[in-house]
N, C-alpha and C positions, 0 to 999 in steps of 0.2 A: 212951717215946718218942709224939710228938704222930704222927696218921694225915694222910695226904693230904687226907682227906676233913674232918676237923676243921679244918684249915687253909685250907681252900677255902671253907666253911661260913662263916668268921669275915672270909673275904680284904677288906680295906679298901683304900683308895688314898687319894692325897694330890689336893689340888684340880688342877682341869683349868682351863686358860686359855680365851680365846675362841676360836671357831672359826678356822680357817684353815689355812694351810699353809707351812712353811718348812723350809728344808735342814738336815741335821744335820751336826754335826762327826765322820762316820765315821771311822772307823779301818781297816777291813777291806776287802780286795780284792773289796767289791761297788759296784754302780752303779745311776743311775738311780733315785732313792729320793725318798720323801716325809714328811714327818710330819704329821698331821692332828690338831689340837687343838679338843677338843669340850667346849660347855657353858661353866659358870660355876665360880668359884672354890669354891662350896660343893657341887658334884658331882664325882663321880670314876668310872671305868670299875671295874667289880666283877666281872667275870665272863668267862669265854671267848668269843672271838669266833668269827663266822660266815661262810662266804662262798658264795655264790651268786648269779647273774644279774648278773654283773659287778660286784658291791659287796662291802665288806666290811661286817658288820653287827656293833654294839656295843651293848649296854645301860650305863646309869650308874644310880648309887645314888638319883639322885633321880626314876628311873620313865622315863627316856628311850631311845627305840630310835632308834638312829642307822644312816643308810645313808651309806657314803663310798665314792665312785666307786673302784674298784680300779686304774684306771688312772694318775689324776691326784690322788687325794687330796681331792679336792672333797666337800663334803657334799651328796649329793643329797636328804636331807631327813630330817626328825627330827620324829618321834611321841612325845608322852606317853602312856605303856601302861598307868597306873596312875593311882589317885585321888589327891591332893596327900595328904603324910603317908605314903604307903607307899611301897613300894622293890621292886626287881626282885633276886631273890636268885640268879637263874641268869642266863645268855647266852640270844642268841637261837638258834633253830633255821631254816634254811634249805634250801630245795629249789627246784627249776625252776617259777619264777613266783610265789613265796609265801615269804615269811618271817613268823615267829610268835615272840611273845613275851608277857611279861607275867603278870599274875595277876588273873582268870582270863584264858586265852590270848587275843589277839589276832593276828588274820594281816593281812597286807598285801600288796597286789600289789608288782611292783620298782619303780613308778613312785610308791608312798607311798598310793595309794589303799587305805583301809580297807575290805576284805573281808567281815570278820565280826568277832564277839566271842562267846567263849562266854558263856553265862548266868552270872551271878554268883555264883550257889548251887552252880554244879556242881562246884567241887572245895574248897567249903566255906572257911575260912580260912586253910587251910595254905599256909605258903609252898613254892613250887615248889623241888624237890630236885635237879634235874637240867635240863639246857636240854632243850626239846621236840623231838622227832624228827618230821622232817617226811617221810613214807613218799610213795609213787605216789598214794594215795588217802584218807589219813587222816594226821591230826597226834596225837601220843602225847604225854601229859606223865605226870610223876609227882611228888606231892608230899611234904613232910615228915612228913604224917600218915599217908602209907602208900597214898593214893590214886593208882590208875594209872588213867588215862582215856584216850578215844580221840573223836576230832571229826573229821567229814567235812571232806575237803579243801577241797571246794567251798562249802558253805556253815555250816561249822562245825554242825552238827546232833549232838549225843552220840550215839557208836556204844555206848559201853559206859563203864562207871565202876565198878571193883574194888575195895573197901576191903580191903587187905592186911593192917590193922591195926598198922603199923609207926609210929614215933614217932621218927624220925630223917633226916638225909639219908642220899639212896640214888642208886641209878645206874640209867641206862635205856639201851637200845639196842632196834632191831627189824631185822629182816631174814625172808626167807623165810616170810612170814606168819606170824611171831611176835614177841612183843614181849618183851623179857628185862628183868628190875628182880630187887631183892634184899629181905627182909624176914627178919626173925629170924632172922640168921645163914645165909641159903638165897638160892641163886640160883633164880627163878623163871621161868619160861617160859608166856607166856599166849597164846592165840589172839588173832591180830591183827583179828580178826573181830568175836568176842563177846566177847573177855575171857576165856573160860573158862582154867581152869588146866591146862595140857598136862603139866608136869613139874617137879619140885622138886630141887635137889641142894644139899648142905650146903657150904657156904663159911664163912669165918671172919670175914676184913675187907675186903668187895671196895672196893676206891678207885677202880677204873676198868673200863670194859668196852670191847671192840673186836669187830667181828662180821664175818665173810664168809657166803658162803651156804652153808656146811657147820658152819662151828666159831663159838662164842661164847668168847672169850678175857676171863677175869677175870684184873685184879691184885689180889692178895690181898696185904694186908701182912703177914700171919703165914703164908700158904701158897705165896706165889710166884706163878708164873703157871700158870694151867691153863686148861687147853682141853677144853669141853664140845661132843657133837654137838648142833647146833641141832632136830634131829627128835627125839631121844631122850633127851638130857640126859646120855648116857652120857661119861663122862670118857676122853679119847683120850690125853692125856697132861700132865704137870705139869714143870715147871722152878723149881728152888729158886733164888728170887732174894730174899735177904733184906731184908723191908720194901719190897716192890714197891708203885711208887706208879701208875705209869700204864702202859699198852699200846696201842700203835698197830699196825695190819696193813695191809701193800699186796703185789703181786706176789710173792706166796707166802711173805712173811717177817714175822715178827713183830718188834717193837723195843719194848723196854720201859726204864723207869727205875726206881731205887729209891733206898734211903738216908733217913736222916733225924738230924738233927743233935743233940747233946746241946744243953740248954737251952732247946728249942724248946717251946711252948705252943698252945692252941688258935689264938692271934693269928699264928703261923707262926715261921720259924726266927729263932735270934736269933744264929747265927754264920753269915758267909759263905762261909768255907772249909773247909767239911765236904765230902769226896768222896763220890761215888756211882758204881754202875755204870751204865754202858749197854750191854745185850746185844741181840744179834739172834739169832733163831730160827728154824728151819726150821719153818713153818707148818701141814706133814703131820705131822712127827715129834716138835717140840718140842726137837729137836738143836741145841747152841749153834753158830752159825757164825762170831760173835765176839764178843769183849767189851773195852770200854775202860773206864778210869775218868775220869768226870770230876772235874776238880780243885774244881768246885762243884756239887752235885749238884742232882738236878732233881725237880719235884714233878709237872710239866704234861706229857701226852701228847707225843712226838716226833713233827714230821710227815715223812712217806716221800715224797720225789720219785721220779724214773726213775732216777737216779744218786746221790743225796744223801741223807742222813738230817740233818733238822735238831733242834736241842735248845734250849730255854731254859733257861739255867741259873738255880736259885732266886736268885743275885745276881751280875750281871757278864755280860749280853750273852748271843749266840745263838751256838750251836758247830755247826759242818759237817762231817760224816763222809762218805765215800765209802761205798757199799753194801757194800762189804768191809772196812769198818771202818778206811780211813786217815785222819787229820785233815787237814781240808781248809783250813779257815780259822776264826778266831774273830773275831767282831763285838762290840766293846764300844760301849756308846752314849753313856758318859761316865762321872766319878766321880760316885759318889751315885746312879747310875742303875742300873734293873734291869728286866727283864721282868716284867710282872705276869700275861702268860698264855702258853699254849704258842704256837707257830708255826702258820700255817694258809697254806698253798699255793695261788695261782691263778694261771695262766696266766703262768708265769714268775717270778713275783714271790713273796716270803716276807712275811708281814704278823704283826705280835706288838704286844701292849699293853705300853708302858714307863711307868714311873714315874720321876720323879725326885724334886728334894727340895721342886719346888714344884707341878708340874703332872705332869699324864698325858696320854697319846696315843697313836695308832697310829701306828705307822711301818712303812714298807713298804722292802724290799731286793730289788733287782733282782738274779736270782743264776743264773747259768751253767749 
């Protein structure tokens, strides 16, 4: 079975139309939405979205970082962040007052002003393996060559560079003065200040991370959802979720998705009607709060709101559940149209990348 990691590593997309906004033929009980189409017919959205500073950030495979106004869908600015002929293999990372993307990473202010660019030799020639993580005072990156590095948030000076010796796409998260990534079937915690290795725990096939102040959660396609203490690395709990793809956490709850279709490969699933689980877990104990079956499984992390859980199915729209597991609505984008990213939430709206037969775009749904 293909893993979520192998699928996302090769995630391609259809062509994108000229910049602009237009209404969509929505069929779900949501309102106040827009569609933002980016770039030209030769480029495509290819990575997860980021949100911050009143904007939705996206990268395309032509190496452009786009900033889209979260309220109205207008393109605020767009900047090329890699050399011609190169491409961006992961999405942007965003935090208050800064967005970062590119290879090597380039940081921008919310108005599009270029703040700094890391030295070209800082990360060798490796592709990025995960979205950058923008912390309070540093930006963290992980490459497919196993390099994890930190750059000063204010000026881009390199704080540390650790070569973990991996040669694969990986995962990355940061919290409580620690940076978490994977290498050689292990989850590794590094000191966020100097990159020293703090602890290491064996994992099989990590496809996603989610972090709180106390726990780092791993979606492991072989071992389900595992929770480790961020300080000691001790495993707190494990929940058996077959072929776990992704996990998200908010408000003392973890929500995870799993499943993989027969006939899939590194380019993604070949069947659109394979079901998969969506499960909510108590963050402290790992006990199951509720579980439902998606009629079309999900690769991407769910988005958790104050009273809703949102999931992008691998083919066929976005589904909303209450935080107690009741189905609320299903939003289909149209025939032969599917989400290409997980949903992100900002200020009462839901944002998702979408692909149809001729274009890709970012869509906004206003959700009550």
